[in-house]
N, C-alpha and C positions, 0 to 999 in steps of 0.2 A: 273574310269568311273562308276556311278551307273548302277543297273540293268535296272532302267526305261530308262536311256540314250542308253543303249545297245539295247533295245527293240525299241526305235526310229529309231535308226540308220537300224535296221533288216527291219521295216516296210518300211522305206523310200527306202532302196536299193531293196527291194522285189518289191515295187510300181514301181520303175522305171524300172527295169528289165521286169516287165509284159508289160508295156506300150511299152518298145522298142521291146520286141519279137511281141506283138500285131503289132506295126508298120511294122516290116519286114516282116510280112506275106504277106502286100501288095506287098513286092518285088519290094520296092523303092530302087534305086540306093543310096549308101553312097557317093553321090557327089553333089556339088552345093546347090539347094534348099532342096534335100533329105538329105543332111548331116545336115542341119539346123533343120528339121523336128525331125531327130532322137535326136538332142541336146535338143529340146524342150520337146520331150517325156521323156527323162531321168531327165531333170530339174524339169518336173511336178511330178515326183516321190520324187526326192532327197530334194526337198523343204520342204517336209513333216517333215525332222527332227527336224524342229524349230516350229512345229505347237503349242507345249507347251506354248513357251516363247512369240511367237509372232503369233497369231492366226489369226488376220486380214491381216497381210503381207503375210502370207503363203496363204490365201485364195486367194488374189489379185494375186500372183505370179502363182499359181497354174491354176487360171482362164485366165490369160494371155497365159500361156503356151498352155492350151487346145485351145483357140482362135487361137494362132498362127499356131499349127500344123494342125489344120483343114483348115485354110486358104491356107497352104501349099499343101493340099490335102491327108492328112493322116485321115482316118475315123476310130478313135480310141475311145473307150469308155473313157471318164474324170473320170477315178477311183481316181486320185490324188485330183482331186476338189471335190469329194464326200467326201473323208476322211477329206479334209480340212472344209468342212461345218460341218461336225461331230465335229471336234475340236473346231472351233468357237462356236458353239452351246453349248457344253461343258463347255468352258470358260466364258458362259453367254453375249456373243456379239450378241444377237438375231438380233436386227434391222440392224446391220451392214451386217450380213450373209443374211437376207433377200434382203436387198439392192443389195448386190452384185449377188446375185443369179438370180433376176429379171434382171439385166443388162445382165447377161450371156445368160438367156433363150432369150432375145431380139436381142442381138449381134449375137449369134451363126450363125443363117440363112446367116447373111451378110459375115461371114467368109467363109461359105460354097460357096456364090457367087464370092468371092475373088479368089477361088480356081478354077473357071470356071463352076459351076453347074448352071443349070436353076433354077427359083425361087421355084418350086414344089419340085424338087431334093434337093435343098438347106435345105429347110424346113424339107424334110425327113431325111437327113444326120444329121441335127442339133438335131433333137429328138434321133436319135440314138447315138449321142455323148454325150448328157445329157437328159435324160428321167426325166420327171417332177415327177413320182412316185417314181424313187430312191432319187431324190433329197429331197423329203419331208420326206421319210424313214431315211436318213442321218441325217436331222436337227433334226426329231423326236427322233432318238435314243441318239444324244448329249444331248439335252434337258432333256430328260427322266434320263440320268445318272446323269446329274448335279443336278437334283431334288432328285434323290436318295442320293447323296453325301452331299447335303445340309441337307437332313432328318437325316442323319447318324451323320453329326458334331452337329447338335441339340439335338439329343438323348444323346452324348457323354456329351455336355455340361450341359444338363439336369441333368445327372446321377452325375457329378462333383459338381454341385450345391447342389443336395440332400445329397451327401456325407459330403459336407462342412456343411450344415444345422444340420445334424445330429451329426457332431463332435462338433458343437457349443452347441447344447443342451446337449450333454454329459459332456463338460466342464463346463457348468453352473450347471448342477447335482452334478458334483464332487465338485465345489466350495461351494455350498450350505451344502453338507454332511460334508465337512471339517469344514465349519465355525460352524456347529450345533455341530459335535463331539469334536472338538480340542479347539476353540478360549475360550472357557468358563474355561475349565481346566486350560489350559496354563495362563489366567489371575488370575485365584485364586493362582496358585503356585507364580506367579511373586507378587501379592500384600502381600499374607503372608511372602514371603522371604523379602520384602521391609520392611514390617511392623516389622519382627524380627530384621532386622539390625538397624532399627530407634531406637527401644527399648533398644537394646544392647548398641548402642552408646549414648543415653539419660542417661542411667544409669552408664555410664562411664566403662562399661565393654569391654573386648577384642572382637571384632567380629570374630567368628570362620572363616578360610578360606574357609571352605565348604560352609557356608551360603551365603557369597559373591559371591562364584562360582554360587551357585543356582540364587541368584538374578540376576546375570549378564547373565546367560544362559537363564533366563526367559525372560529378556528384548530382548535379542537376537532372541530367538525362537518367540516372539509375532511379532517383527519386521518382520522376514523372512516368517511367516505365512501370515501376511497382505500382503505382496508384491507377494506371491504365489497366494492369493485368487484373487489378482487384475489382475494378468497375465491369471488365468484361467476364469475370468469373460470376460475380454477383450472386453467390450461392450462400449456403449456410456457414461454411468455412470462412468467407469473407462477406460480413455482414455490410450491406450498403450504407453510405451517409445519405440523410435526407434533410428535410428542411429544418428538422430540430438540431441539425448541426451547423446551421449557418451562423449563429452567434461565434463559434469557435472560428469560422473563417474570417469574421469582422476582426475578432481579437487578434488572429495572426497578421491580418493587414495593418493592424496599428503597430505592431513590432516592427515594420518596415520604415515607419515614419510617416505613414499615411494617417490623415485625420478621417477615420472611417466611422460612420454611423449607422445605426440599424433601427428602423421603424416596422413593427408588426401591429396590422390591426386585423381583427376578426378572430374566429376560432379555426384551430388548425384540426379539428376532429375529423375522422373518415376521409382524409385526404388519400386517394388511390396510390398504392406504392410506385407505380411508373411515373406519376406527376411529382410525388414526394423526391424522387431521385433526381427528374429532370430539373425541378426547381433549384436544387442544390446544385447542379453542375452549371445552371446558366449562372448563379451567384459567383460560385468558384472561378469559372472561367473569365467571368466580367473583371474581377477583383485582380486576376492574373494578369490580364491584358493593361489593366490599369497600371499596376506595378512596373510592366515591362516598356509599355510604349506611351503612356499617356503624358508622363512628366507633371503628374497630379499632384496638389497639395491636400486634397479634399475628396472624399467620396461619400455618397449616401445609398444606402440598400434600404428598400422600402419593400415588403410582402403583404398583400392585402388578402386575405380570406374571405371570399364571397361565396354566397350560396351555390353559383354555379361554375365559379371558376377561381383559380389562384393567380392574382396579379402580381408579377414582380418587376421591380424597376431599379436599376442601379445607374446613378449619374455619378460624373467626376468633373472638375474643373480643370481639366488638362488641356493641351495644345490643340485639340480639334477645334475647326471653325466652321460655319455654314458654308464657306466657299471651298473648303477642303474636300476632296473626294477621297473617302475611306476606301482601301482596298480591303475585300473581305478575306480574312487569313483563316487557316484550318479550324481555329477554336470559334470564329463566328459561324462559319459553316455548319460545324457539328451541332452548334446551339440551333440553328434553324433546322437542322435535320430532325433532331430530337422533338422540338416543338410542333413541327409539321406532323410527325408521325404520330402525335397525341391529338392532332385534329386543332391545336392552338394557333395562335398568331405571334410573331415576333418583329419587331421594329428595332432596328438599330442604326444610329447615325449621329452626327455632329448636333449640338444644342444650339439653339437661337442666341443664348447669352454665353456660348464658349463651352468647351468640353463635349464630352461625348455622353450618350444615353443609350442604354440596353433595356427595351420594355418587352415584357412577355406576358400572355395570357394563357393558361392551361386549362382547359374544361375539366370539371370533375364529375360529370356525368347526373349532377343533382340539380335540372333545371328548376327555376322557381315557378 
């Protein structure tokens, strides 16, 4: 039971006890109608435990209880109803609260008449049970707190949007810096290496292995840098990849000779964009690491769309063993940073049966 729930029970029990004690002060016998009056007094307080979930229902119940115990003859202030008015206004149910309160103010004198009082005495007692000033104060307090909470939520949302905007601006700045400082140099290295290989082949000379390695590394570096810049820009001109593109990753992995399989469970609808991009990057980096380092013959990718999270698992049958101590590289550290930023969990390490496993859980903000 949460702290708020315990507080609700304490308020409800305390209010019920106050009402019963106030009723007992009138020395009513706990038999017949008096017993019913005590039950209504207790119910008028205990009903408040549900005021957060069912504010209008609690408003009606506490109002009926106040009407009922006054009709029996208990002249007790309607504390429970005032608290219900406050809760209903805080929940934003203004018109329903005003309508219910108008009905209460009009009908309470009738309840006093049912108890046997004359008209003048009935109106006086009704004002004592539910004073207009206290009723307005309870409603105003609930509305004031609702507005304060709304402004606090708006301020928090604005701060988050500002932080995201600053992050986007910084990402674009990094992309421009990388483009200016690296792309040209890598392109020059790649072109010169390819030209040297071409000339050597044209002359019929044996191409040095180091020169071939430089050419291939230049091509790979150019491709990866281009992909990184697109991810950093991540704007309308460079549409980001998401989980819908994972089948393409798996197909490309098969072209390298890796027996890669993909299993998808659940419905991908309404996955947040950040989760969508991060899930794709996790699969991409995992398959890249398998191709480069694992010496694996097969790999499996599993994506499970759950109500509250997206679970991703990438396994391989490579050379990793439980006894080996994996050294986290830049790719794995990058995955962990992405997942942590979204409030998720990442586990990566050797499998008991051999090979390596990457498992991630990315929350989607829809708790069940």
